[in-house]
N, C-alpha and C positions, 0 to 999 in steps of 0.2 A: 270503192267505185259502185257509183250509182246501178241499179236494177231496174229493168224494166218490164211491163208486162202487156203482151200484146192487146190493142182493143180494136176492134173493127172500124168503128164509129169515127176513130181519126184519120183513117185512111180515106172512107169514103169523105168526109169532111175536107181533108187536104186536095182529093182530086175533083171535088165540085166547085171548088174556088174558080172562078175567071180572072181574078188576079187575087193577090196579096196585099193587104196593108200590113204596115208596121209599127209597133209602139216604140219608139228611140226618147230615151232621156240621156242627160249627160254621162249619167253613171254606164248602161250598159250600151252606148254609143262607142266610148272610147276603151272600156274593161278588156272586150276581146283582143282589141288592136294593142292594148299597152302587154297585157299577159302573154297571148299567143301570135301576135303580128297579123292579125286576120281583121280587116277592114269590114264596114257596116255592108258596103256593097255586096262583097263576096258571101256575105250571111243569108243577104237577101236572096241572090243567086241561086242556093241551095234548094229555096222553095220553087223559085220560077223555072229550076230546071228539073221540072216536075217528073218527067221521064227517068230521072235518075235519083229520084228521093224514095227513101226507105224508111217509112215511120218503123219506131221499136215499139211503140206504146206509152203508157202513162207509169211516170216514176213510182215504183212502190219500195224502195230501198234507195238512200234512209229516206225517212217520211219528211216531208216539206208542210208545210202551211196550206200552200195553194199547188193545184196538180200541176205537175211537171211534165213535159214529153220529150222523147228522143227519138232522135232521125238520122241516118246516114245519106250523105250526098253530096253531088260534087258543084261546084260553081262551073261558069261556062268557060272556063280556061283548063277545066278537066283537075283540079286539085279537090282531094277528097276529105270531107269533114264530117264531124262528129257534132253537133248543136243540139244543146239542150233549151228548149223554150217553153211559154206558158200560153195561152191565148184566153185575151181580155178584150171583152166587148167586138169578138169578132175580128181583134188584131192580135197579129205574132208579136209577143215580146221574147227576145231572144235572151235567154238568161246566160248562155256560153255558148262558144263556138270554138273549136280547135281541131287541128290533122287530126284523123283518124289514128288511133292506134295501131299496130300491125294486127293485133285482135281482130279488130274492128273491121282490119282491111278485109281478112279472109272470110270475115261474118257476112259484108258487105258483097263479097264476090258470091259467096253461096245465095247468098236471099235473091241477090239479082238474076241467077239461074234458074230459080223454081218458076 
């Protein structure tokens, strides 16, 4: 399982955006739908539903070629997700999105109470 290190600039960047742009191609647009049953619309809503977005930080393990970030959040229907993404030229590129694990749900609840 990936490990993340908190970085304050990520929180500031996410909260400062008036709106989000997304970088989708055939590969990342269909991967999470095929693998986890989660459509692009729900993935985008995690970021638009900013009140419920909890950035985890930058991925520190396993190592990757380009910076990856993790966040926990909800779509507008209240479904809870873990999302791994990168930022390319100011656009969010979803690497993966899936339903939160039980441990992530617990962590999400604790972080949201802080």
